[in-house]
C-alpha positions, 0 to 999 in steps of 0.5 A: 076477536073483539065479540070475544073478548066482550063474551068473556068480560060479560061472562066474568062479570056475572060469574063474579055477582054470583059469588058475592052473592052466596058470600054475602049470603053464607056471611048472614046465615053465620051472623045471624047464628051467633046472634042467636047463639048469644041471645041465648046464652044471654036468657039461660044465664039471667037464671042463676043470677041470686038476688042477695037483699042488703040492709043499708045502714040508717044514716040521717043526712048532715044539713045543707048550710047556708051562707046566713047559718056560717061565720068565717073567723081566722079563716075556718068556717063556724057554725053560730055559737059553736067553737068546733069548726065547722065540717060539713056542706056549705050552700049560697043562693041568687036572690031568684033562689037559685043555687050561686056556689056549693063547697064543702067545709072539712074542719073549717076549711074547703074541702073538695069542688068548689061550683059556681052556676048563674042565676039560671042554674048553667054550671060556670066554674068549678075550682078544687080545694085541698084543706083551704088552698086552691088546687 
């Protein structure tokens, strides 16, 4: 009786393994067929792409102002010898020439991100400003 049970268990084990192999082969065939269809679809769609040439407006970038070029009067930033408050990007540098602080001004007040770096150009932190006040 023990022999029959062992033979039947061995038979079921062998038959299940071959069934798993067949199912695995079918799954591989389906996935490769799907992959081929996706590749063929992408090749066809590339032919339908239209290229549009756009002419960009010629704009001159705003100059970047450094600390020595900016005066602070009554909590507003001004360019030297100007009455209109400064609008644009302001940068300060460490003594080794690496960037120290970068911030944006709008109508003389800090507006946007103030970013600070150490002397090795690693970002130390940032602070958001809206109309001169920290956010």
